[in-house]
N, C-alpha and C positions, 0 to 999 in steps of 0.2 A: 610557176617554175622559176627557179633562181639560176643565175649563171655562176661560174666558178669564182669570179671576181667578187660577187656579193657574199659569198660564204666566208665566215671568219676562220682564219687559219689557227688551229688550236696551239700550234708552236709559237706563232707570233704573239697570240693573245697571252700565253703563259709568260713569255719574255717581257712583255710590256707590264704585265702584273707584277712580275718579280722586281722589275726596275722601280715601280711605284713603292712596293714593300721595302726595298733597299733604301729608297729615299726617306721613307718614314722612319726607318731604323736609324739612319744617319742623323736625321733631325733630332730624334729622341736621345741619341748618343751625345750630340752636341749640347743639348739641353742639360743633360746630366753633368757633362764636363764643366759647363758654365756655372751650374749650381755648386759644384765642389770648389771651383775657384772663388765664388762669392763667399763661401763659408771660410776658406783659408784666409782670404784677404780681410775679411771682417775680424777674425781672431787676431790678426796683426794690427789692424787699425784701432781696435778697442783699447789697446795699450796707450793710445793718445787721448782717449776719453770719448764720451758719448757724443760730444759736439762734432768730433771728427767723423764718427760713424754717420751721424745725421747728414752732414755735408756731403760725404762720399755717396750715400744712398740717393740723395736728391740729385746730385750730379749725374750718377749713373742711370737714374730713371728706372723704368720697369714697373712691375706690378707685384703686389704683395697682398696678403689677407687682412681684411679689416671689417669692422661691424658697420653695417648700414641699416637704416630703418625702412621697413616696407611701407607701402601705401595700401589702403584697402579701397578697392574700386569695384564697380559693378562688372560682372562678367556675364556675357550672353552666349550660350552654346549654339550649335548649328540648328537645334530644334526650337530655339527662341526662348528657352528657360533662362531666367535671370538668378544669379547668385552673387555673393561677395567673394572676392579673391585678393590675395596678396600680390602686389606688383612692385618690382624694382625698376623705376623708369617705365619702359614699355614691356619689360620681360615678366612673364607670368611666373610666380614663385610657388603658388599652391592655393588651395581653397581656404577661405576664412570661415571657420565654424568652430563650435565647441569641441568637436571630436578631432579636429586636425592638430598637427604638431604645432603650428604657428598660432592657433587660437583665433579669436574673432577680431581682436584689436591689432593695430600696427605692431610689428615685432622687430627685434634687432636680430639680423642674420649675418653670418660670416660670408663675405664675397671677396673676390679678387678685385682690387682697385689700383689705379695708377698712383704711384708715389709722387706727391707734389709738395712743394715747399709750404704753400699756404695752409694745407690741411694735415701736414705731417704730425704735428704735436697732438692733434685731436685723435688721430687714427692709430698711431703707433707708440709702442714702448720699445726700448732697446735693451736686450738681454745683456747684463753686465759681464757674463762669462764668455759667451760666444760672439757677441756683437751683432747678432741677427735681430730682425724686427719681430715683434710680437704684436698681435692686435690689442689695442687698448679696450678693456672691458667697458661695456656700456649698459646702463640699466634704465 
């Protein structure tokens, strides 16, 4: 038997849930505004040249999409069956087989990475019209 204090008040629960949803909405809204500002500022800075964009994006930091190569490692499931799988660091990316999208060998995949000065030229190209970063193709 439960006491009144142990029961969850549906009104309080709904207000807490709505506050969390509002917070999520506000975060998403701020992310959208930051993205729009990044696009507008990049369009202005591209007039100074690609070196200015590179310097701006490195100083600003953040993340963008680039290609990284997976590693094929052994995967053991709960039942003890062994198979090969693609990994990016410690993160499982998918099964490594002839029928999978990634195939049996290490593959280049598009992931979100930190923008760093030492790897900028390897990872990114700069779009000459918009000033935004594009992932540099890898083969």
